[in-house]
C-alpha positions in Angstrom: 81.6 84.9 92.6 84.2 87.7 93.2 85.5 90.7 91.4 89.2 90.7 92.3 89.0 94.0 94.1 90.6 93.3 97.5 88.4 94.5 100.4 90.9 94.3 103.3 93.8 92.3 104.6 93.7 89.5 107.2 96.3 88.1 109.6 96.9 84.4 110.1 96.5 83.7 113.9 96.5 79.9 114.0 97.1 76.9 111.7 95.8 73.5 112.6 96.3 70.3 110.5 93.6 67.7 110.6 94.3 64.8 108.2 94.6 66.3 104.8 92.8 69.5 105.9 94.3 72.8 107.1 92.1 74.9 109.5 93.2 78.5 109.1 92.2 81.0 111.8 92.5 84.7 110.9 91.7 88.1 112.3 90.5 91.0 110.2 88.6 94.3 110.4 85.5 92.6 108.8 85.3 89.6 111.1 82.3 91.1 112.9 80.4 91.3 109.6 81.0 87.6 108.6 78.7 84.7 109.2 79.1 80.9 109.2 78.8 79.4 105.7 79.9 82.7 104.0 82.3 82.5 101.1 85.4 84.6 101.4 88.4 84.7 99.0 91.8 84.3 100.7 94.7 85.2 98.3 92.2 84.4 95.6 91.0 81.1 97.1 87.3 80.8 97.9 86.9 79.3 101.4 83.9 78.9 103.7 83.7 80.5 107.1 83.3 77.5 109.5 83.7 79.2 112.9 83.6 82.7 114.5 85.2 83.6 117.8 85.5 87.3 118.7 87.8 89.0 116.2 88.8 85.7 114.7 87.2 83.4 112.1 88.2 80.0 110.8 88.1 78.5 107.3 89.2 75.1 106.1 91.3 74.3 103.1 91.1 70.6 102.0 93.9 68.6 100.4 92.8 69.4 96.8 92.9 73.2 97.6 96.3 72.9 99.3 97.7 71.0 96.3 96.7 73.7 93.8 97.3 76.9 95.8 100.0 78.5 98.0 97.8 78.3 101.1 99.9 75.5 102.4 102.8 78.0 102.6 101.0 80.1 105.2 102.7 80.7 108.6 101.2 82.3 111.7 101.6 86.1 111.3 101.3 86.1 107.5 99.0 88.6 105.8 96.4 87.5 103.2 94.3 89.4 100.7 90.5 89.2 101.6 87.4 89.7 99.4 83.9 88.8 100.3 81.6 87.5 97.5 80.2 90.2 95.2 76.7 91.5 95.8 74.3 90.7 92.9 73.5 94.0 91.2 76.7 95.8 92.4 79.3 97.2 90.0 81.8 94.7 88.7 84.9 96.9 89.2 87.4 94.1 88.4 86.5 91.1 86.3 84.6 87.8 86.9 86.6 85.8 89.4 85.5 82.4 90.7 87.9 82.0 93.6 89.1 78.7 92.0 92.9 78.8 91.7 94.2 77.3 88.5 97.9 77.0 89.5 100.8 78.6 91.4 103.2 81.1 89.9 106.5 82.4 91.1 107.5 86.1 91.2 110.4 86.4 88.8 111.0 90.2 88.8 110.1 93.3 90.6 110.8 96.7 89.1 110.0 100.1 90.5 108.9 102.5 87.7 108.8 106.1 89.0 105.8 105.7 91.4 104.4 102.4 90.2 105.8 98.8 90.0 106.0 96.1 87.4 105.9 92.5 88.7 106.8 89.5 86.5 105.5 86.0 87.1 106.5 82.6 85.7 104.2 79.6 85.7 104.3 76.0 84.5 103.0 75.9 80.9 102.1 72.2 81.3 98.6 73.1 82.6 97.8 74.8 79.2 96.8 78.1 80.8 97.4 81.2 78.8 97.4 84.9 79.2 96.9 87.5 76.5 98.1 91.1 76.3 95.6 93.4 78.0 93.6 90.4 79.2 92.6 89.8 82.8 94.5 87.7 85.4 94.0 87.2 89.1 97.1 87.2 91.3 96.5 86.2 94.9 92.9 87.4 94.3 93.8 90.8 92.8 92.2 91.5 89.4 94.9 92.8 87.1 95.6 93.5 83.4 98.3 91.5 81.7 101.3 93.2 80.2 104.1 91.5 78.3 102.3 88.2 77.8 104.7 85.3 77.0 104.2 81.5 76.8 104.7 80.9 80.5 105.4 84.4 81.9 103.6 87.7 82.1 103.9 91.0 83.9 101.4 93.2 85.7 101.7 97.0 86.4 100.8 97.9 90.0 99.5 101.4 91.0 100.5 102.8 94.4 97.0 102.1 95.9 97.2 98.4 95.0 100.8 98.2 96.2 100.0 99.7 99.6 96.6 97.9 100.2 97.4 94.3 99.1 100.1 91.8 99.6 102.0 93.2 96.6 104.3 95.2 98.9 105.5 91.9 100.4 106.4 90.2 97.1 110.0 89.5 96.2 111.6 87.3 93.7 110.7 83.7 94.5 107.4 84.5 96.2 104.8 81.9 95.3 101.3 83.3 94.4 98.0 81.9 93.3 96.8 82.4 89.7 93.2 82.3 88.4 93.2 82.8 84.7 90.3 84.5 82.9 87.2 82.2 83.0 86.1 83.3 79.5 89.5 82.6 78.1 89.5 79.2 79.7 86.2 78.2 78.0 87.4 79.5 74.7 90.7 77.5 75.0 88.8 74.4 75.9 86.3 74.7 73.0 89.2 75.2 70.6 91.0 72.1 72.0 87.8 70.0 71.6 87.4 71.1 67.9 91.0 70.6 67.0 
């Protein structure tokens, strides 16, 4: 379980394909605090630490994960958002995030607004995921509030701190991102679908 509050950034040091799996080796300033079998969100995708070596650690993304996220787009040198699992009893500063990506979206607009930014995203409506105005959404693991909710698009407003300390300062039109829709909203939508 995560909160969507990015703890730090990691750098992709090595990518190794093995069958349908992708072993991703990263460096970060929290590597020394990690342990084998620990869950860590990478651009919003929950992955398990499988190896530690100095300042580097390795996680493995399986074919299912690669098909539903943008992790397969990673290249050596890329920067990723990192968040360790939440500590039970700690404040929930973002919202309830599972680290299970629902689908990929594409950045459709970037607009600077006198010290802040508004990013627009488009996603495939065929998966029946929805956003609501002022609801929660996770973009590459970042807990955000939805503005301008449409059928298959939404926007988020980004404050300078988030812009400077996450991957948002790297996004441009066409950038693919991971989306995790609000878990409560997903359950409500499923219940309504079952009763219709």
